[in-house]
N, C-alpha and C positions, 0 to 999 in steps of 0.2 A: 318857592315853598311859601304857603302857609301855614301857622303852626296846627288852624283846622283841617288843613290839606292835610295836614301828614299823622294825623291822627286818622283821617278816613282811609290814608290807607292803611293806618296799621290794625281798621274794622272790617278792609280788607283783607288782609295777608292772614288774618284768624279765620277766614271760614277757609282757607286750601293752607292746611297744618304742613300739608309736605316741604311746602313754603317759608321753612324757617331762613334759610337770613334772609329773606326778604322782608324780614319779620324784622333781623337783626340791622338789618341796614337804614328803616328807617326811622328805626331807633336812633339810632344812631344821626341821620340826618336832625327829626327831629331836638336831639341833645343839643345839636353842635346851636341849630335856625335859633334854641331857649337862653343859650349861652351867650349871642349877637345880641339879642334882644335885654335881655336882664341886662348883661351887662351897661347899653341905650337908655336901659331906662333908668335904673341906680345913675351914670352918671349927667343925665339932668336933672335927677330928682337931687343927687347934695349941692352942683353946681348952683340952684333955683334955692334953695333952702326947702325945702317941700318938709311942711312941719310933721309930717307922719312918715319918712322915710327911714328910720331901723324901724316900725309895725311895718312896712311894704317892703325892706331888705328880706326881716325876717319868715315875713310869707315865698321869699325867692328862697332861703334857703331850707327851706321844709317840704318846696317846691321836688328840690334838688335831689335829699334825703332821703324820702321818698319814691321818686322814683328812682334814683342806686338802687332800694332798696326792694322793691320788686322787678328791677331786668335782675338783677345778680340771684335771687330768687328763682328769675325762670330761669337763666342762663346757665343755672343746675338742675333744669330737670323739670322745676314743677308745668305743672300741665297747667295748675288752674291759674299762675300768673300774669296772663294775655287776655282777660278778662279783664281781672282787679284791676293790673294796671288800666286797661283801656276807661274803664268806669271812673278811677281814678280824674285819667287825663281831658276826660269829657265834664265831669263832674268840676273839676280844676277850676278849666282857661274858661269856662263860659261862667263862673263866678266870678276868679278873677281879671276878668278883660272885661264884665257888664258891668263889677260894680265897684274894687279894688281897683282898677285905673282910671275908673271916670271921677274921682276923683282929686287927682293930680292936676287930669287935664287941666281945668284953669289956673294951673298958675304955669305948666307951660306955656300956654297960651300968653297969659299975659305979659311971658316972656320972651315973646315973637315963634315961638315951637310950633305948626300946626299935625 
């Protein structure tokens, strides 16, 4: 599944509040996918000496901190976290994929990565 598929799954699950286990599973899948995605990006950026590597890495770290906080609050019983988590995920990923990831595409393409 892709990141956007998993976010879509989370959106669907929140409408069915009685499926809290499904939300947790989707969050776990998203976390696993993101870990792999970030590791691959960071590997290539570092390998090819991407000039904005540190700033991009900081965005990844901020994403991880925010999702961890929102997930912890939700697991702690907060009723508002699923909506705030979804809003954060949707806004962050759209901005990150459409803007930030596009910035290093040329560097990767110059080294034969498509």
